[in-house]
C-alpha positions as CSV (number, residue, x, y, z in Angstrom):
1,X,-29.4,-52.7,6.8
2,X,-30.3,-49.4,8.3
3,X,-33.1,-48.2,10.7
4,X,-33.2,-44.6,9.5
5,X,-36.4,-42.6,10.3
6,X,-36.3,-43.2,14.0
7,X,-35.3,-40.5,16.4
8,X,-33.3,-41.0,19.6
9,X,-32.6,-38.4,22.3
10,X,-30.2,-38.1,25.2
11,X,-27.5,-40.3,23.8
12,X,-24.0,-40.7,25.1
13,X,-21.3,-41.9,22.8
14,X,-19.3,-44.4,24.9
15,X,-16.6,-46.9,23.9
16,X,-17.2,-46.4,20.3
17,X,-20.9,-47.2,20.2
18,X,-24.1,-45.2,20.5
19,X,-25.6,-46.1,23.9
20,X,-29.1,-45.0,24.9
21,X,-29.2,-43.9,28.5
22,X,-32.9,-43.4,28.5
23,X,-33.7,-47.1,28.1
24,X,-34.7,-47.1,24.4
25,X,-32.8,-49.3,21.9
26,X,-30.7,-47.6,19.3
27,X,-30.1,-49.5,16.1
28,X,-26.3,-50.2,15.8
29,X,-26.4,-49.1,12.1
30,X,-27.5,-45.6,12.8
31,X,-24.7,-43.0,12.7
32,X,-24.5,-40.7,15.8
33,X,-26.0,-37.3,15.4
34,X,-28.8,-35.9,13.2
35,X,-28.5,-37.0,9.5
36,X,-28.7,-33.9,7.2
37,X,-27.8,-35.7,4.0
38,X,-27.2,-39.3,2.9
39,X,-25.6,-40.6,-0.3
40,X,-25.6,-44.3,-1.1
41,X,-22.0,-45.5,-1.5
42,X,-23.1,-47.7,-4.4
43,X,-23.4,-44.6,-6.6
44,X,-19.7,-43.9,-6.0
45,X,-20.4,-40.3,-4.9
46,X,-19.2,-39.2,-1.5
47,X,-19.9,-36.3,0.9
48,X,-17.1,-33.7,1.2
49,X,-16.2,-30.4,2.9
50,X,-19.0,-29.7,5.3
51,X,-19.5,-26.1,6.5
52,X,-21.9,-24.6,9.1
53,X,-23.2,-21.0,9.7
54,X,-25.7,-19.5,12.1
55,X,-27.8,-16.7,10.7
56,X,-28.7,-13.5,12.6
57,X,-32.2,-14.9,13.2
58,X,-30.9,-18.1,14.7
59,X,-31.4,-20.4,11.7
60,X,-28.7,-22.8,10.8
61,X,-27.4,-23.3,7.3
62,X,-25.1,-26.2,6.4
63,X,-23.4,-27.1,3.1
64,X,-21.2,-29.7,1.6
65,X,-19.8,-30.6,-1.8
66,X,-19.1,-34.0,-3.3
67,X,-16.4,-36.2,-4.8
68,X,-15.9,-39.6,-6.3
69,X,-16.1,-41.1,-9.7
70,X,-19.9,-40.9,-9.7
71,X,-20.1,-37.2,-8.8
72,X,-19.7,-34.2,-11.1
73,X,-16.9,-31.9,-9.9
74,X,-17.8,-28.5,-8.3
75,X,-21.3,-28.7,-6.9
76,X,-22.3,-27.4,-3.4
77,X,-25.5,-28.4,-1.6
78,X,-27.3,-26.3,1.0
79,X,-29.6,-27.3,3.9
80,X,-31.4,-25.2,6.5
81,X,-32.7,-25.8,10.0
82,X,-35.1,-23.5,11.8
83,X,-35.2,-25.5,15.1
84,X,-31.5,-25.4,16.2
85,X,-30.5,-28.5,14.2
86,X,-33.3,-30.8,15.2
87,X,-34.6,-31.1,11.6
88,X,-33.2,-30.1,8.3
89,X,-34.5,-29.2,4.8
90,X,-32.7,-29.0,1.5
91,X,-32.2,-25.5,0.0
92,X,-30.8,-26.4,-3.4
93,X,-27.3,-26.4,-4.8
94,X,-24.8,-24.2,-6.7
95,X,-22.8,-25.4,-9.6
96,X,-19.2,-24.4,-10.3
97,X,-18.3,-24.2,-6.6
98,X,-16.2,-26.5,-4.4
99,X,-14.3,-26.7,-1.0
100,X,-16.2,-23.7,0.3
101,X,-16.9,-22.1,3.7
102,X,-20.2,-20.5,4.8
103,X,-19.9,-17.3,6.8
104,X,-22.1,-14.4,7.8
105,X,-21.1,-10.7,7.3
106,X,-23.3,-7.6,7.7
107,X,-26.4,-9.9,8.1
108,X,-25.8,-11.6,4.7
109,X,-24.7,-15.2,4.1
110,X,-21.5,-15.7,2.0
111,X,-19.9,-18.8,0.5
112,X,-16.2,-18.6,-0.3
113,X,-13.9,-21.3,-1.7
114,X,-12.9,-22.8,-5.1
115,X,-14.7,-22.0,-8.3
116,X,-14.5,-23.3,-11.8
117,X,-15.8,-22.3,-15.2
118,X,-14.8,-23.5,-18.6
119,X,-12.1,-25.7,-17.1
120,X,-10.4,-22.9,-15.3
121,X,-10.2,-22.7,-11.5
122,X,-10.3,-19.5,-9.3
123,X,-11.3,-18.3,-5.9
124,X,-15.1,-17.8,-5.9
125,X,-17.3,-15.9,-3.5
126,X,-21.1,-15.8,-3.6
127,X,-23.7,-13.9,-1.6
128,X,-27.2,-14.8,-0.4
129,X,-29.6,-12.3,1.0
130,X,-32.3,-14.9,1.7
131,X,-30.5,-17.4,4.0
132,X,-29.1,-19.6,1.3
133,X,-32.2,-20.1,-0.8
134,X,-30.6,-18.2,-3.7
135,X,-27.0,-17.1,-4.5
136,X,-25.2,-14.7,-6.7
137,X,-23.2,-16.1,-9.6
138,X,-19.4,-15.4,-10.0
139,X,-19.3,-14.4,-13.6
140,X,-16.4,-11.9,-13.6
141,X,-14.1,-9.8,-11.3
142,X,-17.0,-7.7,-10.2
143,X,-19.5,-10.5,-9.3
144,X,-17.4,-12.9,-7.2
145,X,-14.5,-14.1,-9.3
146,X,-12.0,-12.6,-6.9
147,X,-8.7,-14.4,-7.5
148,X,-8.1,-15.7,-11.0
149,X,-4.4,-16.2,-12.0
150,X,-4.6,-19.4,-13.8
151,X,-3.7,-21.6,-10.9
152,X,-5.7,-24.6,-9.6
153,X,-7.2,-23.8,-6.2
154,X,-7.3,-25.9,-3.1
155,X,-9.5,-24.3,-0.5
156,X,-10.9,-26.7,2.2
157,X,-13.8,-25.5,4.2
158,X,-11.5,-23.6,6.7
159,X,-12.7,-20.7,8.7
160,X,-13.3,-17.2,7.4
161,X,-12.7,-14.6,10.2
162,X,-12.9,-10.9,10.8
163,X,-10.0,-9.2,12.5
164,X,-8.6,-5.7,12.7
165,X,-11.1,-4.3,10.2
166,X,-10.5,-7.0,7.6
167,X,-12.1,-10.3,6.4
168,X,-9.5,-13.1,6.1
169,X,-9.4,-16.5,4.3
170,X,-6.5,-18.8,3.6
171,X,-6.2,-21.2,0.6
172,X,-3.6,-22.9,-1.5
173,X,-2.7,-22.7,-5.2
174,X,-1.2,-25.6,-7.0
175,X,2.2,-25.1,-8.5
176,X,1.9,-26.8,-11.9
177,X,5.7,-26.9,-12.4
178,X,6.1,-29.4,-9.5
179,X,4.9,-33.0,-9.9
180,X,2.2,-33.6,-7.3
181,X,2.9,-35.8,-4.3
182,X,1.7,-35.5,-0.8
183,X,0.6,-31.9,-1.5
184,X,4.3,-30.8,-1.9
185,X,3.3,-28.7,-4.8
186,X,0.7,-26.6,-2.9
187,X,1.4,-23.0,-2.1
188,X,-0.3,-21.3,0.9
189,X,-1.6,-17.8,0.5
190,X,-4.0,-15.4,2.2
191,X,-6.8,-13.2,0.8
192,X,-8.1,-10.3,2.9
193,X,-10.5,-7.4,2.3
194,X,-11.7,-4.4,4.4
195,X,-15.0,-5.2,6.2
196,X,-16.8,-2.3,4.5
197,X,-15.8,-3.3,1.0
198,X,-17.8,-5.0,-1.7
199,X,-16.7,-8.6,-1.1
200,X,-17.8,-9.7,-4.6
201,X,-15.4,-7.3,-6.2
202,X,-11.9,-8.6,-6.9
203,X,-10.4,-5.2,-6.3
204,X,-11.5,-5.3,-2.7
205,X,-9.2,-8.2,-2.0
206,X,-5.5,-8.2,-1.2
207,X,-3.6,-11.4,-2.0
208,X,-0.4,-12.3,-0.1
209,X,2.6,-13.9,-1.7
210,X,2.4,-17.7,-1.7
211,X,4.7,-20.1,0.1
212,X,5.5,-23.7,-1.0
213,X,5.4,-26.1,1.8
214,X,8.1,-28.3,0.3
215,X,10.6,-25.4,0.6
216,X,10.3,-25.6,4.4
217,X,9.1,-29.1,5.0
218,X,10.9,-31.1,2.4
219,X,8.9,-33.9,0.8
220,X,5.9,-33.1,3.0
221,X,4.1,-29.9,2.3
222,X,1.0,-28.3,3.8
223,X,-2.6,-27.6,2.9
224,X,-6.1,-26.8,4.1
225,X,-4.9,-23.8,6.2
226,X,-7.1,-21.4,8.1
227,X,-6.4,-17.9,9.4
228,X,-6.1,-17.6,13.2
229,X,-5.2,-14.6,15.4
230,X,-2.5,-15.0,18.1
231,X,-3.1,-13.7,21.7
232,X,-0.9,-10.8,20.7
233,X,-3.3,-9.9,17.9
234,X,-1.2,-11.0,15.0
235,X,-2.8,-13.0,12.1
236,X,-1.3,-16.3,11.2
237,X,-2.2,-19.3,9.0
238,X,-2.4,-22.7,10.7
239,X,-2.1,-25.6,8.2
240,X,-2.4,-29.3,8.1
241,X,1.0,-30.9,7.4
242,X,1.5,-33.9,5.1
243,X,3.2,-37.0,6.5
244,X,4.4,-35.3,9.7
245,X,2.3,-37.0,12.3
246,X,0.7,-34.9,15.0
247,X,2.0,-31.5,13.9
248,X,0.7,-28.4,12.3
249,X,2.4,-25.5,10.6
250,X,2.1,-21.8,11.5
251,X,2.9,-19.0,9.1
252,X,3.0,-15.3,9.9
253,X,0.8,-12.8,8.1
254,X,1.5,-9.1,7.9
255,X,-1.1,-6.8,9.4
256,X,-2.2,-5.6,5.9
257,X,-2.4,-9.1,4.5
258,X,0.2,-8.6,1.8
259,X,3.0,-10.8,3.2
260,X,3.1,-14.4,4.3
261,X,6.4,-15.6,5.9
262,X,7.9,-18.6,7.6
263,X,9.5,-18.4,11.0
264,X,11.6,-21.5,11.5
265,X,11.6,-21.0,15.3
266,X,7.8,-21.2,15.7
267,X,6.4,-22.6,12.4
268,X,5.8,-26.2,13.5
269,X,3.7,-27.0,16.6
270,X,2.5,-30.1,18.3
271,X,-1.1,-30.6,17.3
272,X,-2.8,-34.0,17.7
273,X,-4.5,-34.8,14.4
274,X,-2.5,-32.1,12.5
275,X,-1.7,-34.4,9.6
276,X,-4.7,-36.6,9.8
277,X,-7.5,-34.4,8.6
278,X,-8.8,-30.9,7.9
279,X,-9.6,-28.9,11.1
280,X,-11.3,-25.6,11.9
281,X,-10.0,-23.4,14.7
282,X,-12.1,-20.7,16.3
283,X,-11.4,-18.5,19.3
284,X,-13.9,-18.3,22.1
285,X,-14.0,-15.0,24.1
286,X,-15.9,-16.6,27.0
287,X,-13.2,-19.2,27.8
288,X,-10.3,-17.2,26.3
289,X,-9.2,-20.3,24.5
290,X,-8.9,-21.6,20.9
291,X,-11.0,-24.7,20.1
292,X,-10.9,-27.3,17.4
293,X,-12.3,-30.7,16.5
294,X,-9.5,-33.1,15.5
295,X,-8.9,-36.7,14.5
296,X,-6.4,-37.7,17.2
297,X,-5.1,-41.2,17.7
298,X,-5.9,-42.4,21.3
299,X,-5.6,-46.1,20.2
300,X,-3.2,-47.9,17.8
301,X,-4.7,-48.2,14.3
302,X,-7.0,-45.2,14.7
303,X,-7.4,-43.1,11.5
304,X,-10.5,-40.9,11.5
305,X,-12.7,-43.1,13.6
306,X,-12.2,-40.8,16.6
307,X,-13.1,-37.1,16.7
308,X,-12.0,-35.2,19.8
309,X,-12.4,-31.7,21.1
310,X,-9.1,-29.9,21.6
311,X,-8.3,-26.5,23.1
312,X,-5.3,-24.1,23.5
313,X,-4.7,-20.8,25.3
314,X,-2.0,-19.7,22.8
315,X,-2.2,-21.8,19.5
316,X,1.0,-23.6,20.3
317,X,0.2,-25.7,23.4
318,X,-2.8,-27.9,22.6
319,X,-4.6,-30.5,24.7
320,X,-7.3,-33.0,24.0
321,X,-10.3,-32.2,26.2
322,X,-12.6,-35.1,25.4
323,X,-13.5,-37.7,22.8
324,X,-16.7,-36.6,21.1
325,X,-17.3,-39.3,18.4
326,X,-15.6,-42.7,18.5
327,X,-16.0,-46.1,16.9
328,X,-13.8,-49.2,17.1
329,X,-13.7,-49.6,13.3
330,X,-11.0,-47.5,11.7
331,X,-11.5,-49.1,8.2
332,X,-15.1,-48.2,7.3
333,X,-16.0,-45.5,9.9
334,X,-14.9,-41.9,9.9
335,X,-15.9,-38.6,11.6
336,X,-13.9,-36.0,9.7
337,X,-13.6,-32.4,8.4
338,X,-15.8,-31.1,11.2
339,X,-16.8,-27.5,11.0
340,X,-18.4,-25.9,14.0
341,X,-19.8,-22.7,15.6
342,X,-20.3,-21.5,19.1
343,X,-24.0,-21.3,20.0
344,X,-24.4,-20.0,23.6
345,X,-22.9,-22.5,25.9
346,X,-22.8,-25.2,23.2
347,X,-20.7,-26.1,20.2
348,X,-22.7,-27.2,17.2
349,X,-20.9,-28.9,14.3
350,X,-21.3,-30.8,11.1
351,X,-19.3,-33.9,10.2
352,X,-18.4,-35.7,7.0
353,X,-19.3,-39.1,8.3
354,X,-18.6,-42.5,6.9
355,X,-20.9,-45.1,8.5
356,X,-23.2,-48.0,7.8
357,X,-22.2,-49.1,4.3
358,X,-19.6,-46.5,3.5
359,X,-17.1,-47.6,0.9
360,X,-14.3,-46.8,3.5
361,X,-13.6,-44.4,6.3
362,X,-12.6,-41.7,3.8
363,X,-15.5,-41.9,1.4
364,X,-18.2,-40.5,3.5
365,X,-21.9,-41.3,2.9
366,X,-23.4,-38.9,5.5
367,X,-23.5,-35.3,6.5
368,X,-24.4,-35.3,10.2
369,X,-25.1,-32.6,12.7
370,X,-24.1,-32.7,16.4
371,X,-24.3,-30.6,19.5
372,X,-21.8,-30.5,22.4
373,X,-23.6,-29.2,25.4
374,X,-21.7,-26.9,27.8
375,X,-18.4,-27.4,26.0
376,X,-16.5,-25.2,28.5
377,X,-17.2,-27.7,31.2
378,X,-15.3,-30.3,29.2
379,X,-12.0,-28.4,29.7
380,X,-10.2,-29.8,32.7
381,X,-8.0,-26.7,32.7
382,X,-9.1,-23.3,33.8
383,X,-6.5,-20.7,33.2
384,X,-6.3,-18.0,35.9
385,X,-4.1,-14.9,35.5
386,X,-3.1,-13.1,38.7
387,X,-1.4,-9.7,38.6
388,X,1.4,-9.3,41.1
389,X,0.1,-8.2,44.5
390,X,3.4,-6.7,45.7
391,X,6.8,-6.1,44.2
392,X,9.9,-4.3,45.4
393,X,13.5,-3.8,44.5
394,X,16.0,-4.2,47.3
395,X,19.4,-2.7,47.3
396,X,22.3,-2.0,49.6
397,X,21.2,1.6,50.2
398,X,17.3,1.5,50.3
399,X,14.2,0.8,48.4
400,X,12.9,3.6,46.2
401,X,13.3,6.0,49.1
402,X,13.5,9.0,46.7
403,X,9.9,8.7,45.3
404,X,6.4,7.7,46.2
405,X,5.1,4.3,45.0
406,X,3.4,4.7,41.6
407,X,5.4,7.8,40.7
408,X,8.8,6.2,40.2
409,X,11.0,6.9,37.2
410,X,14.4,5.5,36.4
411,X,17.3,6.9,34.4
412,X,17.0,5.7,30.8
413,X,13.4,4.8,31.1
414,X,11.5,8.1,31.4
415,X,8.3,6.7,29.8
416,X,7.5,4.2,32.5
417,X,6.0,4.9,35.8
418,X,7.5,1.9,37.5
419,X,10.3,-0.6,36.7
420,X,11.9,-3.6,38.3
421,X,15.7,-3.6,37.8
422,X,17.5,-7.0,38.2
423,X,21.2,-6.1,38.4
424,X,24.4,-8.0,39.1
425,X,24.7,-10.5,41.9
426,X,27.5,-8.6,43.6
427,X,25.6,-5.4,44.0
428,X,23.9,-6.1,47.3
429,X,27.3,-6.5,48.9
430,X,28.3,-3.0,47.9
431,X,30.6,-3.9,45.0
432,X,28.6,-1.5,42.7
433,X,27.5,2.0,43.7
434,X,26.1,3.5,40.5
435,X,22.5,4.5,40.8
436,X,21.5,2.4,37.7
437,X,22.4,-0.8,39.5
438,X,19.3,-1.6,41.6
439,X,19.9,-5.1,42.8
440,X,17.4,-7.8,43.4
441,X,13.6,-8.0,43.0
442,X,10.9,-9.4,45.3
443,X,7.5,-10.4,44.0
444,X,4.5,-12.1,45.5
445,X,0.9,-12.8,44.6
446,X,-2.4,-13.2,46.5
447,X,-3.7,-16.7,45.9
448,X,-6.4,-16.7,48.5
449,X,-9.1,-16.8,45.9
450,X,-7.8,-20.2,44.7
451,X,-7.8,-21.9,48.1
452,X,-10.5,-24.4,49.0
453,X,-11.5,-25.8,52.4
454,X,-10.4,-29.3,51.4
455,X,-7.3,-28.4,49.4
456,X,-8.9,-30.0,46.3
457,X,-7.6,-27.3,43.8
458,X,-5.0,-29.0,41.7
459,X,-2.4,-27.0,39.7
460,X,-1.6,-28.2,36.2
461,X,0.9,-25.7,35.0
462,X,2.3,-22.3,36.0
463,X,3.9,-19.5,33.9
464,X,5.6,-16.4,35.3
465,X,5.0,-13.7,32.7
466,X,7.0,-10.5,32.7
467,X,7.4,-7.6,30.2
468,X,11.0,-6.8,29.7
469,X,11.9,-3.4,28.3
470,X,14.0,-3.0,25.2
471,X,17.5,-4.3,26.0
472,X,20.0,-7.1,25.6
473,X,19.0,-10.7,26.2
474,X,20.1,-11.9,29.5
475,X,19.3,-14.6,32.2
476,X,17.7,-14.0,35.5
477,X,17.8,-16.5,38.3
478,X,14.4,-17.3,40.0
479,X,14.3,-18.3,43.7
480,X,11.7,-19.4,46.1
481,X,11.6,-17.3,49.3
482,X,11.4,-19.8,52.2
483,X,11.2,-17.3,55.0
484,X,11.2,-13.6,55.4
485,X,7.9,-11.7,55.4
486,X,8.1,-8.3,53.6
487,X,6.0,-5.3,52.7
488,X,6.6,-3.5,49.4
489,X,6.3,0.0,51.0
490,X,8.9,-0.5,53.7
491,X,11.2,-3.4,52.7
492,X,14.9,-2.5,52.3
493,X,18.0,-4.7,52.1
494,X,18.7,-4.0,55.8
495,X,15.2,-4.9,57.1
496,X,14.3,-7.8,54.9
497,X,14.4,-10.8,57.2
498,X,15.1,-13.3,54.6
499,X,18.5,-13.9,56.0
500,X,21.9,-12.2,56.0
501,X,23.6,-11.2,52.8
502,X,25.0,-14.3,51.1
503,X,23.0,-16.6,53.4
504,X,19.4,-15.9,52.5
505,X,16.8,-18.5,53.1
506,X,15.9,-19.0,49.4
507,X,15.8,-22.0,47.1
508,X,16.8,-21.9,43.4
509,X,14.0,-22.7,41.0
510,X,15.5,-22.1,37.6
511,X,16.8,-19.6,35.1
512,X,14.5,-17.2,33.2
513,X,15.8,-16.1,29.8
514,X,14.7,-12.7,28.6
515,X,12.9,-12.4,25.4
516,X,13.7,-8.8,24.3
517,X,16.6,-8.0,22.1
518,X,18.7,-4.8,21.7
519,X,17.1,-2.6,19.1
520,X,13.8,-4.5,19.2
521,X,10.5,-4.0,21.0
522,X,9.5,-5.0,24.5
523,X,9.6,-8.7,25.0
524,X,7.2,-11.1,26.8
525,X,9.4,-13.3,29.0
526,X,7.9,-16.5,30.3
527,X,9.3,-18.8,33.0
528,X,7.7,-22.2,33.5
529,X,9.2,-24.8,35.7
530,X,8.0,-27.9,37.6
531,X,9.4,-26.6,40.8
532,X,7.4,-23.3,40.4
533,X,4.3,-25.4,39.8
534,X,5.0,-27.4,43.0
535,X,5.6,-24.1,44.9
536,X,2.3,-22.6,43.8
537,X,0.5,-25.8,44.7
538,X,2.0,-25.5,48.2
539,X,1.0,-21.9,48.5
540,X,-2.6,-22.8,47.5
541,X,-2.7,-25.7,49.9
542,X,-1.2,-23.7,52.7
543,X,1.7,-26.1,53.3
544,X,4.3,-23.4,52.4
545,X,4.2,-19.8,53.6
546,X,3.7,-17.5,50.6
547,X,6.6,-15.0,50.7
548,X,6.8,-14.9,47.0
549,X,9.9,-15.2,44.8
550,X,13.1,-13.4,44.3
551,X,14.9,-12.5,41.0
552,X,18.6,-12.0,41.0
553,X,21.3,-11.7,38.3
554,X,23.6,-14.7,37.7
555,X,26.8,-14.7,39.7
556,X,28.9,-15.3,36.6
557,X,27.8,-12.1,34.9
558,X,28.2,-9.1,37.3
559,X,28.0,-6.2,34.8
560,X,24.5,-6.5,33.2
561,X,20.9,-6.4,34.2
562,X,17.3,-6.7,33.0
563,X,14.5,-4.2,33.5
564,X,10.9,-5.3,33.7
565,X,7.6,-3.6,34.1
566,X,6.5,-3.3,37.7
567,X,3.1,-3.3,39.3
568,X,3.0,0.5,38.9
569,X,4.2,0.5,35.3
570,X,2.2,2.8,33.0
571,X,2.4,0.0,30.3
572,X,-0.2,-1.8,32.4
573,X,1.8,-5.0,32.1
574,X,2.6,-6.1,35.7
575,X,4.3,-9.4,36.5
576,X,1.7,-12.1,36.3
577,X,1.3,-15.7,37.3
578,X,-0.7,-17.7,34.7
579,X,-2.0,-20.8,36.5
580,X,-3.7,-23.7,34.8
581,X,-6.1,-25.2,37.4
582,X,-7.4,-28.7,37.2
583,X,-10.8,-28.0,38.7
584,X,-12.9,-31.2,38.3
585,X,-14.2,-34.3,39.9
586,X,-10.8,-35.9,40.1
587,X,-10.0,-39.3,41.6
588,X,-6.3,-38.4,41.9
589,X,-6.4,-38.6,45.7
590,X,-2.7,-38.6,46.3
591,X,-2.1,-35.6,43.9
592,X,0.6,-37.2,41.8
593,X,-1.2,-36.4,38.5
594,X,-2.0,-40.1,37.9
595,X,-5.2,-42.0,38.6
596,X,-4.0,-45.5,39.6
597,X,-4.0,-48.3,42.2
598,X,-2.7,-46.1,45.0
599,X,-5.8,-43.9,44.6
600,X,-8.0,-46.9,44.8
601,X,-6.4,-47.8,48.1
602,X,-7.1,-44.3,49.4
603,X,-10.7,-44.7,48.4
604,X,-10.9,-48.1,50.1
605,X,-9.5,-46.8,53.3
606,X,-12.0,-43.9,53.3
607,X,-15.1,-45.8,52.3
608,X,-18.1,-45.0,54.6
609,X,-15.7,-43.5,57.3
610,X,-17.1,-39.9,57.1
611,X,-20.8,-40.0,58.0
612,X,-20.7,-36.3,58.9
613,X,-19.8,-35.4,55.3
614,X,-16.4,-34.0,56.2
615,X,-14.3,-36.1,53.8
616,X,-11.6,-34.4,51.7
617,X,-9.9,-35.3,48.4
618,X,-7.1,-36.9,50.3
619,X,-9.7,-39.2,52.0
620,X,-11.1,-40.5,48.7
621,X,-13.9,-38.0,48.0
622,X,-13.7,-37.5,44.2
623,X,-17.0,-35.7,43.6
624,X,-16.6,-33.2,46.5
625,X,-19.8,-34.1,48.3
626,X,-18.0,-34.7,51.6
627,X,-18.6,-38.5,51.6
628,X,-16.6,-41.5,50.3
629,X,-19.0,-43.7,48.5
630,X,-19.4,-45.9,45.4
631,X,-19.9,-42.8,43.4
632,X,-16.3,-41.8,44.0
633,X,-15.2,-45.3,43.0
634,X,-17.2,-44.9,39.8
635,X,-15.2,-41.8,39.0
636,X,-12.0,-43.6,39.9
637,X,-12.8,-46.4,37.5
638,X,-13.7,-44.0,34.7
639,X,-10.4,-42.1,35.1
640,X,-8.2,-45.1,35.9
641,X,-5.0,-45.1,33.9
642,X,-5.3,-41.5,32.7
643,X,-2.8,-38.8,33.4
644,X,-4.1,-35.5,34.5
645,X,-5.2,-33.1,33.3
646,X,-8.4,-35.1,32.7
647,X,-11.4,-34.0,30.8
648,X,-14.0,-32.9,33.2
649,X,-17.0,-35.2,33.9
650,X,-20.3,-33.5,33.9
651,X,-22.4,-33.9,37.1
652,X,-25.2,-35.0,34.9
653,X,-23.4,-38.2,33.9
654,X,-25.3,-41.1,35.6
655,X,-23.3,-43.4,37.8
656,X,-22.9,-46.6,35.7
657,X,-23.3,-50.1,36.9
658,X,-20.0,-51.7,37.7
659,X,-20.0,-53.9,34.6
660,X,-20.5,-50.8,32.4
661,X,-18.2,-48.4,34.2
662,X,-15.5,-48.8,31.6
663,X,-17.9,-47.6,28.9
664,X,-18.3,-44.1,30.4
665,X,-15.4,-42.3,28.7
666,X,-17.2,-39.1,27.7
667,X,-19.8,-36.8,29.2
668,X,-20.9,-35.1,26.0
669,X,-24.6,-35.4,25.4
670,X,-25.4,-35.7,21.7
671,X,-28.9,-35.1,20.7
672,X,-29.5,-37.7,18.0
673,X,-32.1,-37.8,15.3
674,X,-32.2,-39.1,11.7
675,X,-33.5,-37.9,8.4
676,X,-32.9,-39.1,4.9
677,X,-32.3,-37.3,1.7
678,X,-32.0,-39.4,-1.5
679,X,-30.3,-37.6,-3.4
680,X,-15.2,-34.8,-8.0
681,X,-12.7,-33.4,-6.8
682,X,-10.4,-35.8,-4.8
683,X,-10.8,-35.3,-1.0
684,X,-8.0,-35.8,1.5
């Protein structure tokens, strides 16, 4: 039994059920979100491949296809909303189209995915000049039949993006010579076209070579890939992997779109939900992060009954920010194949939802719309990049005394206005006298902008990033400078007060391996270490004087060196600290990156002991208001058992009653409403 037709607002999805925080009663049979379309499971036709686009005038257009024994293959249905997703109206349908993505280009709406005609499959693209009310028909190579080589096409509603003057879309073609099984016979390829070209004309599109997943992931395969762009500006394809658990595959794409390649060193990345369902990945310029909605597995037995928001700064290191939709039933409930768009401070998305009478979690009976308000606040990690504030080479004869800062050149590197040369360990003792052997390097950063009055800023991760000039791969030792203040304009080996030669007051942190190779281009070298994280935390807290770090060449290799870009380098790539900050209402009072019983004892000791409002994090003040109260206990109970980084809890989240505290596992406000619409290809 359903109670469709009612509308509910200001709902929070907690502990797998829809809970109404405004006091109204929500029928347990109602799916979360706004119902765009509903198909009765008794008809054995199921909702598939949702897609969402935002038109230039602000209207939303959603689409989906269908599958199941009761549905005719290759039919896409369109819906429109003129009130930001509050209500939806059907726009009609298009025959001969499946597994397709909506996207906007030059003010027109396009639909790109699989097409079929006369029993043949091909890549089909359609255009609508009236917001999805009518569409062109792909009759031939000049009207939208853009890739037709006789192969069956698997598309998935993955993202279509614009990058470097081209439109990009990834798909798969089925290799008929290989027996199907776990998608091992699907070949990934990429189509791209210049942004100014006629996208309906096949001659506008460049097709890459195709790669068979089974060649690289034996007996597994890949599918439903989407094009992404790395932080370095390189296009890649990120694919779902079959039977591999929480992993995704990354394939490299040439700049002109003609070549797809597999790099064994970087092709498989940890990605929660990477094998469990199709995902869309989009880059957000505001946060500088990649975002996705994924079916992760926070509990044993979960399949697609949990949909979570994930983000990454680099496409390879992903974290779950918050659960968005969740239900305890993994057998008959599914929130899957979500496609989303950024809309101001919000993320809006559509879901292929199995709920209330669905045949099973996979065979969805709803298309639902959802809004994640202020998604950036969900991220517990804020990445801050600090350029080096001071750097200097120290040698046994002086410090750049032959040139002014910013005008420095070095033999062999005439194109750079400033370099940092890390040479052999013996050099500072006078064992080497050649002018190319410059010794050790000092670096420090100004972290004053990250300091708080109560030392509540928590460091999650730290990377030291340096650009190494073309040269042989080597190792550089990284040291913490415990004492010895220095100034880059005047420091020399003789006046640096870090200790006498061979007895410096420094502590070894680890070894940094250079990324550049002889004959190759400049390399980005990263050094990340738990001790470096601890040191930066101490600098921010003021418990350790910030004298920076020292780089030196390993003692066992006295003849080589590495050269890096300095603060004055004309490459504009100075040494950087990339710091992930956990900046939230955290109940980790003892700062051990765990919220547990020890933190409860801290709260208990601090309860009501600070009437002047001068309590700190260490006293049990989780919400930062200067007092230790039951509100801080509520945050502790919500976060109990979680390892940091945690998903941030919005200040709008009401403090629950003690009996209900365990329910408040997410702060995402989902505007919920319901509408009906009475109203294949196999979906995965």
